[in-house]
MIGU-399683 format. One record per residue: residue in one letter; y, z, x of N, C-alpha, C in turn. Coordinates in steps of 0.02 Angstrom, whole numbers, plus 50000, padded with zeros to 5 digits. Atoms other than C-alpha are relative to their C-alpha. Layout:
MIGU-399683
aYZXYZXYZX;...
This chain:
MIGU-399683
x500655003149987504954904050286499874994849946;x500085005450047504744887050205499284997550001;x500665003150005503154878850145500084992650013;x499995007149986502924861850222499294997850015;x500685002449988501304852150216499964996950069;x500055002749932500654847450387499294997750014;x500655002549980499214839350476499575005650029;x500474995049973497664849150526500024999750077;x499964999749927497794854950706499324999550032;x500675000149973496004858650744499555003549951;x500474996950046494444864650658499495004150039;x500514995749970493144877950692499475001349948;x500524998850049491454879650607499845007349992;x500314993550012490564894750540500535005349982;x499594994550024491434911650525500744998550007;x499305000849986493074906050600500254993149981;x499735006250027493394890650494500755000949986;x499294998650009495094898950483500444995550042;x499595004349960495684887450620500134993349967;x499905006150037495534873150498500595001149952;x499414997750035497314876150443500174995549940;x499845003650061497884871050269500724997749997;x499305001650007499754870950290500375002850059;x499634997849942501084873550421500734998349992;x499295001550006502964873750442500234994250043;x499805005849962502934858050549499594994049978;x500345006050021502424840050522499954995150058;x500075005649954501784825450623500055002150073;x500024997949930501554835450784499275000550020;x500704999949980499944832650877499835006750032;x500214993749970498924847350939500175000350074;x499875000049928499174841851120500745001350015;x499284999349988501074841551102500305006249970;x499724994750041501264856450989500355005450040;x499744994249965501574869651121500384998250064;x499625002049942502614859951244500695003350004;x499354996649999504184869451193499985005849952;x500014994150043504564886351115500174998649927;x499835001550069505304878250960499394998349959;x500625001650036503634870850912499565006149992;x500404993950004502774887350951500285004749947;x499714995950053504004896250837499794997449932;x500225002950063503534884150699499275001949987;x500704998050009501694887750729499945007349980;x500004992850017502074906350720500195001049927;x499854999650071502874903750550499384998549958;x500635001450035501224896250497499555006049998;x500414994050000500374912450548500275005249951;x499724995650052501584922550441499794997649931;x500185002750065501144910950298499305002149979;x500674997750018499324916150308500025007049971;x499944993250027499894933950274500244999949928;x499714999750068500864929650117499644995649950;x500395004150046499764916050043500354993549981;x499755006650018499964898349982500485000349941;x499594999550059500724903749817500335006849993;x499684993550004501334921149858499575005349967;x500444995150031499874929449771499264998750017;x500705001349980498314922649857499905000950075;x500034999249927498634928050036499715006750020;x500284994049968498104941950152500305006449971;x499674993850021499394954750094499835001749928;x500174998850070498964952549910499325003449994;x500674997150004497114956149934499975006850034;x499984993549967497474970250056500275005349952;x499724995250048498554978849924499485002149949;x500484998450053497194977749793499405003850027;x500574996449971495834983849911500185007150021;x499804993449977496854998749968500295004349944;x499664996050051497965004449824499555001449940;x500404999150061496715001849682499445005150009;x500524995149987495445013249766500275007050009;x499684993549989496675027649775500035004149936;x499894995850059497095041949658500714999549974;x499335001250027498825034849625499994996549933;x500005004850055498265023149486499415000949953;x500555000550048497195020649332500064993549962;x500005006150040496685005049237499845001849928;x500054998250071496835005449048499494995849963;x500505004150033495434993049012499594996350052;x500415003949955494194980949086500374993750022;x499735006349976494574965049183499444996150034;x500505004249968493534950449244500184998550072;x499795001049930494514949949407499605004550045;x500404996049953493534955949558500375006150026;x499644994049981494904968649590499705006249967;x500304994450036493954979449465499475003550043;x500504997049956492584982249595500335004850050;x499654995549955493864989849715500195006449963;x499794994350040494525001249578499435004749984;x500574996050022492795007149526499535002250057;x500454998749943492035008549700499304997049988;x500625003650010490684996449643500004994150048;x499945005249948490504986449803499584993949984;x500335006450015490024968249787500084995450061;x499955004249940489604957549940500254993049985;x499765006650019490134942149840500705000449968;x499324999250027491864948649794500454994850031;x499615005549972492984933549811500635002450034;x499394997449968494494944249855499845002650071;x500204997749933493584952550001499864994150046;x500145006149962492964935550058500654996650022;x499365003249983494724928350050500405004050050;x499654995849952495444943250142499714998950070;x500335001249936494164940850281500214993250028;x499835006849978494524922150290500734999550021;x499295000349982496424923950289500155004150062;x499914996049940496294937550420499874995950063;x500165003849940495444926050543500414993650007;x499535005449993496584911650501500615002350039;x499424997349965498044922450556499845001850072;x500204997949932497094929250707499944994050046;x500115005749956496554912450775500654996050009;x499355003049991498264905150741500415003750053;x499654996049950499004919450842499714998950069;x500325001249936497724916750980500234993450030;x499815006649977498214898450991500705000150031;x499324999549972500054902751018499995004050065;x500024995749941499674916651142499724996250060;x500315003849946498564905051245500454994450026;x499645006149983499814890851246500695001350031;x499364998349969501354900051309499885004750059;x500064995949940501674909251471500525005549999;x499544994349999502434926551478500484999350059;x499505000049946504034927651579500384993650009;x499645006349992504584909651561500715000549972;x499344999250030506014914251446499965005449947;x499984995050053506574927251321499734997049935;x500235003350062506234914651182499244999749996;x500735000350000504424912151234499705006949995;x500264993250003504154930651260500035002749928;x499934997750070504804934151084499444997149957;x500515003350040503604921451009499315002950016;x500654997049981502114928251107499945007049971;x500024993250027502564945951056499895000249926;x500105000350073502664941350872499274998749984;x500695001650014500914934150880499535005750020;x500394994049985500224949550968500065005049942;x499914995450057500974959750825499584997849940;x500385002550057500204948650692499265001550010;x500724998849986498494949950775499845007449994;x500124992750004498634968850792500005002449928;x499954997950070499174971250612499384998049961;x500595002550036497744960650547499385004050020;x500604996449979496414969250652500025007449979;x499954993150022497074986550610499805000749927;x500164999450072496974983550423499294997649985;x500705001950009495324974250435499545005950017;x500404994349980494644989350526500015005549948;x499964995050053495265000850388499574998149940;x500375002450059494404990150255499254999850014;x500715001249987492734986350340499705004950050;x500264995149952492575000550467500175007149980;x499904993150019492465019250451500605003050037;x499434996949966493925030950495499855001850072;x500074998949927494215033650680499675006750015;x500254993449983493825052250675499275001149979;x500714999550017492085048850605499554997150054;x500395002549943491545041050769500234993150021;x499755006449974492175027150880499434995150012;x500565004649989490425019750898499774996749935;x500155003550062490325014850714500244992750004;x499815007149998490424996150682500644998849960;x499395002150034492074988350634499954992449989;x499995007350012492524969750633499954996350066;x500035003949938492244955750760500704998850029;x499375001449967493644954150887499984992950028;x499935006949979494034935750902500654999450037;x499414999649958495254934551048500184993350032;x499865006649973495224915951088500004995049943;x500055005450049495364899350997499404995550016;x500605003849982493724893451074499544999449939;x500395000950061492734885850930499275002150009;x500704998149987491084890651013499915007650005;x500054992749994491494909251023499955003049930;x500124996850065490754918450873499775007150012;x500194993149982490794937050915499695003749941;x500274995450050489774949950823500495005849991;x499554994450016490544965950755500105004450062;x499834995149948491434977050880500015006949969;x499984993150024491514995850867500705002049978;x499364997450021492895005950787500445001450061;x499614998549940493435011850959500264993850034;x499795006249968493504994251028500564996649960;x499475003150041494544987950882500655003950008;x499394996149991495775002350897500304998850069;x499735001349932495924999551085500354993350003;x499695006650000496304981151054500665000149962;x499384999450039497594985350921500555003350041;x499514996649958498464997451038500244995450056;x499825004649946498424984851181500474994549975;x499585005450027499144971051072500705002549981;x499354997450021500524982051002500435002050060;x499614998549940501044988151174500274993750031;x499775006549977501134970051228500584997549957;x499485002350045502144965651075500655003950010;x499404995849988503334980251105500364997850063;x499695001749936503634974951284500314993050000;x499795007049997503864956351248500574998449952;x499505001950050504924955851091500695002750019;x499334998349978506774955851127500544998249950;x499535002150051507574949950965499785002849932;x500144997850068507684957750792500284994949952;x499785005450046507744943350668499995002349928;x500024997350068507634954850517499305002049981;x500634997050022506244963050419499474994949981;x500495005250017505394946450378499594997950061;x500335002049938504854944750560499815006150040;x500194994749954503964955350688500565001450049;x499484997949953505084964950807499735005850041;x500194994149960505014978550939499925006149954;x500044994350046505364991150801499384999849956;x500605000750040503944984250695499385002050040;x500564998149958502744986150841499985007650010;x499974992849990503335003950872499815003849937;x500174996850063503185008450688499254999849988;x500725000450010501405002150680499625004150052;x500304995749949500985010950843500005007349976;x499974993250025501565027250764499455001249949;x500534999250050500375024450618499314999850031;x500665000549968498915019150727499835006450037;x500134993749964499095034450838499875005749951;x500124994950050499195045350683499294999549973;x500695001050024497565037850619499495002250053;x500444998049946496805041450790500045007550014;x499874992949990497425059450779500305001650068;x499614998949940498455057250937500715001749976;x499394998050034499865067250861500624999550045;x499435000549954500975067551016500274992950003;x499805007049998500995048651026500284997749933;x499735001850067501255046950838500725002249994;x499324997550002502815057650853500454996050047;x499605003749950503415048451009500234993349972;x499825006750024503365031450925500405000449935;x499574999150059504085037750761500715001350023;x499334998549976505545044750860500354993950030;x499705006149973505805028150948500314995949944;x499745003950056506025019550781500605003449969;x499464996250032507115033350708500635000050043;x499424998949956508235035350860500264993650032;x499805005949962508265018050940500074993849957;x499985006050042508035005850797500644999449960;x499395001050040509394998450688499915002249928;x500184998550069508585005850532500335006649978;x499734993850029509375018850417499695000849931;x500264998850066508725027050260500504997649947;x499575002150056509385019650099500345006149970;x499664994750038510655030050007499605001549937;x500364998650063509995038749850500114994549948;x499865005050051510845025749742499634993550014;x500355006249982510095010949836499245001150000;x500724998650001508405019449853499734999549929;x500235000150070508295021049663499884992949976;x500115007050018508355001949654499704996150058;x500295003149940507404998449815499574993949983;x500445005650019506194987149722500384993549988;x499615006050014507614975049683500274996750063;x499705002349939508134972849865499544995350039;x500405004049954507494958249969500015003350068;x500024996749935506984963550145500644999350041;x499395001249961508564955850220500575004649979;x499474995650025509624967750114499785007349997;x500264993250001508564983350139500035002750071;x499904997449933509194992850290499455004850023;x500564995649983507645003950284499384996050019;x500595004149988506404989450296499934998350074;x500155001649930505584987050466499614993450003;x500355006450006504324973550423499704999549930;x500275001550066503884965850255499734992950001;x500245006850010502854950750206500454997049946;x499455002150044504314941450128499804994349954;x500095005250051504134931649967500694998349973;x499355002450024505554921249897499944997049931;x499975002550069506064916349723499924992449999;x500105007250012505554899049660499504996850049;x500455003049950504664894549824499315003149997;x500654996649997503294907749825499745001949931;x500214998350068503264912449640500344995149952;x499665004950043503734896449549499785000449927;x500195000750070503744893649362499765006449969;x500274994250035502654905449261499485003750041;x500524997049958501634911349410500115007350013;x499924992749998502354928949396499405003549970;x500584996950033500794932149291499465001950050;x500564998949954499704932449447500195004350060;x499774996049944500714943549562499755007249996;x500184992949999500404961549613500375003749944;x499604996450049501824967549501499794998749928;x500185001750069501154958549347499455004549973;x500534995650023499664970249340500265007049984;x499704993550009500804985449344500495000549942;x499474999650050502094980649213500054993549961;x499795005850040502594968949073500755000149996;x499275000550000504394963249091500204993649964;x499795005850040505214951748964499404995949976;x500595003350026503494947948895499544997150052;x500415002949946502784942849065499665005550039;x500384995149962501414952649151499485003449957;x500554996850036499784960949103500165007249982;x499824993050013500454978749117499415004249982;x500624996650016498714986249125499835005850046;x500134994649953498744997949275500605004550003;x499454995250005499775013849266499915005550053;x500094994349954500115028949378499515005049971;x500504995150022498755042049371500355006349976;x499734993750023499005058449283500175004850057;x499814995749944498945068149449500644997750035;x499395002449968500285056849521500615001749957;x499444998350044501395059449369500165007550004;x499894992849995501155078249382500365001750065;x499684998949936501635077649565500734997849997;x499325002650007503165067249525500445004749959;x499624995850046503695079249387500135007150027;x499874993449972503715094349502500745001250012;x499284999649993505545090549534500324995849944;x499755003150061506545086249379500364993550013;x499585005849988507695073349459499754995650057;x500275003849944506545065549589500104992549988;x499845007150008507155047749616499394995550006;x500615004050000505385041849648499794998149929;x500125001650070505305042249458500374993749977;x499645006150018506495027249458499534994049998;x500485005549997504975016249492499485000449945;x500464999250057504055022449336500404999149936;x499645001750061504565015549167499575001649939;x500394998250059503805024949018500194995649940;x499885004350057503615013948864500015004149936;x499954995450056504265025448727500014996249933;x499975002450068504015022448542500635002749967;x499414997750036505465024048420499845000049925;x500104999850073505575028448235500434994749966;x499645005150038506395018248097500755000050015;x499294999749983508105024048157500144998050072;x499925001949930507795018348334500005005950047;x500014994049958507605036148399499315001250029;x500644998149971506245041648518499705005949961;x500364995250042504925052648437499755005850044;x500224994249959504725070248513499255001249992;x500724998950001502935074048559499795004250060;x500334996949943501805084048671499384995950016;x500645003049983500345076948768499685003850057;x500394996749948498985083648879499354996250009;x500645003249985497325078548954499455004849981;x500574995950022495735084948874499374995650004;x500615003949991493985078948923500154993050027;x499805006349967494775065449033500274994949951;x499675004450047495715058248884500685003049983;x499344997750020497535059148832500005001949926;x499884998050069498015068448673500755000449988;x499294999950019499725065148595500075003149931;x499864997150065500445075448452500755000349990;x499294999550016502145073848369500195007249987;x499774993250009503185089648365500515000549944;x499514998550052504255097648230500445005750024;x499534994949979505815107548272500205004149939;x499864995550056505935122448153500595004550013;x499414995949985507535129048226499865004650058;x500154995249947506875143848325499364998350037;x500645001649969505175136448363499854992549994;x500245006950002504375119648401499255000349988;x500714999850018502685116648321499714993049998;x500365006350009501375103048310499315001549972;x500664999150028499715100448225499484996450043;x500565003149965498065096948311499355001949963;x500634999150036496475094648210500075005349945;x499904995750059497195103748060500305006750014;x499724993549982497885118548155500714999150027;x499315000349976499735121648185500085004750059;x499904996149939500215127548359500755000450015;x499314999049979501845134448426500064998550075;x499895001849930502505127048587500385005750035;x499694994749961502935140248717500164997450069;x499805002349933503685139148891500115005950046;x499844995149948503925148349054500254996350062;x499755003049938504775145049220499465000650054;x500495000249946503575139949359500294996050057;x499715003449942504285135949531500654996349982;x499365002950018505985132449454499964994549947;x500105005150052505265120749321499765003249936;x500244997450064504965123549136499314997149986;x500685002050017503105123049098499875001749927;x500154999050070502635120648916499255000949991;x500714998850013500995126648843499915002549929;x500174996750063500115132548686499345003650010;x500634996349998498695144648656499524996949950;x500485003550042497245134348591499355003749993;x500644996750011495455138248544499675002350064;x500314998349936494955138548727500475003650046;x499514996549959496465148248786500624995850013;x499375003549985498075142148865499874992750018;x500025007149984498335123348871500704997850020;x499365002749978499775116648977500104993049973;x499855006550029500645101548902500654997450030;x499365003149984502045089348938500394999149935;x499575000750059503465090248812500474994250014;x499635006149986504205072848804500084996149935;x499965004350059504145058348681499364995949995;x500595004150012502765047948603500104993250035;x499985006149961502315032048696499554994749971;x500455005650014501585014948668499375001050043;x500634998849965499755014948720499574993750001;x500515005349996498375003148773499335003550007;x500664996750001496625008748730500055007650006;x499904992849999497315026248708500365002650062;x499664997949938498145026648880500754998549994;x499285001250005500045028948877500244995250054;x499765005249955500975014548957500585002750043;x499494998449950501905020449111500034994050048;x499965005849957502425004049191500255002050070;x499814999049930502575003749381500444994250021;x499525005249984504104994149442500084998950075;x499885000449928503954996349630499834993150028;x500205006649977503144979149648500294994449959;x499695005050044504304969849530500765000150008;x499275000450009506104964349502500404999150064;x499615001849941506584959449679500504994549979;x499465004850018508244950349658500014998849924;x500015000350074508014953949470499574994349974;x500445005550020506624941049461499325002749979;x500644997950029505234947949350499555003650049;x500504996749958503774951449467500014997750073;x499935001649929504434945349634500035006550040;x500014994249956504094957849774499774997950068;x500215001249931503964957049963499655006450024;x500364993849983502584969550006500215003050066;x499774996449941503134982650130499425001550046;x500484997949949502154984750291500245006450032;x499714993949970503304997350375500725000849978;x499304998350012504915006050325500145006850030;x499804994249961505895020150402499735006549971;x500244993750029505335033550278499325001950027;x500674998449974503565032050344500045003650067;x499954996949934504155037150517500125007549994;x499904992850011504785053850452499365003349975;x500634997350026503145056250361499475000450055;x500474999849944502125051850516500165006050044;x499804994249960503125064550615499805006549966;x500144993850036502915077750480499265001650002;x500724998749999501035075650471499765002150069;x500214998449932500825075850659500245007050020;x499744993349984501935091250676499625005449963;x500394995150038500985100350538499335001250034;x500654999349967499365096950630500075003550067;x499874996449937500155104050789500225007249987;x499794993350016500645119850697500755001149998;x499264999550002502525115950700500234999449928;x499905000350072502725120250516500724998749980;x499305000850020504615121750507500254992950016;x499805006849983504885105250598499704994949952;x500325004550048503645096950482500395000049934;x499624999650062504605103250331500694996850008;x499345003049988506255097750409499974992549989;x500065007250006505625079950414499884997749928;x500105002250069504985078950236500605001849957;x499404998350039506545087750174500554994750006;x499535005649995507565073050240499874995149944;x500185004750054506625062050116500095003249932;x499934996750064506635074949978500745000649980;x499284999750014508525076949993500244993149977;x499815006850020508715058049983499774998549929;x500285001250066507595057849828500265005049948;x499734994850045508565072649752499445004449972;x500544995550018506945082649745500145006950031;x499914993349973506855101349775499735000350071;x500204999549931506775105149960499555006150011;x500484994749985505445116150040500255004550056;x499944995449944505565131550148499315003050011;x500644996849987504165141450226499835005349949;x500124994650049504375154350088499974997649928;x500025002250069504445143249934499494994549987;x500535004950010502905132449954499635001549935;x500394998850061501905130049793499415004650016;x500544995149990500615143649770499364996750023;x500635002549975499045140449871500054993950044;x499905006049960499805125849967500205001850072;x499794999449931499965124350156500534994850015;x499525005149980501285114550249499674993250004;x500365006449998499995101050282499904997349930;x500105002350069499625100350095500634996749972;x499395002850030501435097450046500224993750038;x499865006149963501645084650185499594994249972;x500425005350028500175074750116500224998149930;x499735001650066500885076149941500644995850005;x499385003949992502545069650006499844992750020;x500215006949984501655054650084499794996449937;x500235003250062500845051349916500604998249956;x499415001350042502505052749823500404994150026;x499535004949970503525042149943499694993150009;x500315006449982502265028649989499544997349945;x500435002350055501395026749821500124992649986;x500015007050019500955008749773500214995550059;x499875003949940501235003049954499374999450044;x500635001149966499405003850007499815005050053;x500154994949949499325020050109499495005249977;x500324993850023498495033150000499255000150015;x500735000149987496655027850016499865002050072;x500124998749929496755028150205500225007150019;x499774993249985497755044350209499495005349980;x500504995150023496415053450111499395000050046;x500645000349965494885047350204500075001350075;x499934998849928495575047650382500105007450014;x499934992849992495945066150354499395003949976;x500624996650020494185069850295500035003349932;x499924997150066494765073750118499584996449948;x500365003050055493955069949952500494996949951;x499595003350050494725057349834499795002649932;x500154996850064494815066549668500284995649944;x499795004550053494875054349522499765002549932;x500184997150065494455066249381500615000249955;x499435000850044495825059849270499884993949956;x500135005650046495935047349126500054993250033;x500015006849974495525029249166499314997149992;x500655003250011494135016649149499535000550059;x500454998849943493445021249321499465005049982;x500504995050020492495035049229499524997249947;x500405002850054491705023149103499384996350022;x500585003849975490405015049215499365004249995;x500644996550000488565019449216499925004150064;x500044996349937488805025249396500705001350026;x499304998849981490585032149406500065004350062;x499854996149941491375039949559500615004349986;x499424995750014492485054249498500285003450062;x499794997049937492535061849672499644996450056;x500295003949945492265052349834500175003550066;x499874996949935492075062149997500104994850054;x499855004749946492665054150158499384997450035;x500625002149967490865052950218499594995149959;x500395004450044490275042250071500024992850026;x500035006949976489715024650113500464995449962;x499615004650041490765017349973500734999650020;x499295000249982492425020750059500184993850040;x499865006349965492245004550160499654994449963;x500265005850035491924987150093499414997050037;x500545003849970490374976850122500274993750034;x499825006449968490504962250242499834994549950;x500155005450048490634946550133499344996650016;x500675002849990488894939650108500034992950028;x499935006949975489504921950140500064999950076;x499924999749927489974927050317499345001650034;x500654998249970488264934650351499514994149994;x500425005950007487394919150283500164994850053;x499795004849949488404908550402499845002550070;x500144997049935488204920550548499545006049992;x500484994650016486614930850522500025005950048;x499974994449952486954941550677500505005349979;x499544994950025488344950350582499615005449962;x500364994550032487684967450531500395002549939;x499684997750062488044972850352500125007550002;x499884992950009488814989650310499465003049955;x500514996950043487585002050232500255000849929;
């Protein structure tokens, strides 16, 4: 996908100024002639993909979607303040003037109206080439509306009559629809994806929509609707009929370095390329730059949450840990410094340890404690008996810290093709299909089959596999399936929606600056108004008939 400056095709006032396109992969083609042949329509479709990735690779639809979804989850914590509006998503402090939410809304409708223009201008059945192009645009429209609905509308199971987003289904500049309901948006998404599935006949790789991409998204949409039979059906289509295979353990451990074209597990990714999308020193503004500092580049201010790290550490050799890079300190000899750490009053406490031969000790506030251990679920759990009783700890090494928070850099969004913070955000990959199946099966009471599916991923990750008799104490099959979704799909934008669509409470009682506000949200139930974003105020000023979220 190349960036080529082009002439403006057409303009639309008010909410859908998105049709006033800024750039396109074609030049000097008039609007009247644009759709006279499939080649020109394919070029226009590339322009619609460009709206997803952004003008510079970090100002597009997918960038803002990631920050609105992942930062509100319990996967992450921020180690300080920031003037970027992303902080409002992290803190659940909704702001109707958030420029990122406004840009997401605007880029969404740019892509939608661009897709509408292609769909209107071609005729189904003329040729395989035209059908493929039409299908790709139905997929783009469905993807955008599905994620817009997740951001601005309540979960499906909370009522299909709740308001979602306006369904703009034409390129008519005079059509300015008001908000549709959740049910109407889901129905449109399903309709578009079924169309896309039927029309697309070519797999051009993970950078483009395909029949498999439509089926993968259908599986997720049906799962969100709690139509478990359909979720399984479409997951099986992708698993059994698609050209996709799970990465080997060795390749999975370096998945972040693989471009979509070299990732046999990738179904659809918003593809960014070196030099073109992230030129010069612009790695500083990417998604990955907030998660890690690499070769001195990147803010490295957001780290995995303590609950996520604890979940990851349940299996000693879990390859999901390959995407976490602890920043260890060293002594004057260059050796790492043994230490214990634990969380107390939502703050980290680190203490260096001393090996006395038969015992390991450390001091805390003038008192010397002996480190003890026991086997728990096949893992060694360390602890000491403190003033308030037993305190579980992690026995590891001392780490570099920012504002007292240990630096666990996240690499999942960096190092594609070994280029600092280049990353092509994943929309769908094969692992999700096994997880969709597992969740749907668990909800149908097929516990063993559910475990069979997550064990496929756990075996690949070299994590301990589950049986019906070795589940963690107090956990159900559904619980471990949801934990597996969190482990596998972390930092890919799923967790917030997975929690709330299942009616669960987001528990953020762990260290991080989200607890430092005057009105913090340590626990957010699925019924809370703050789980969905406010409609951008600019859009309501332009179109007063748009009803604001409460």
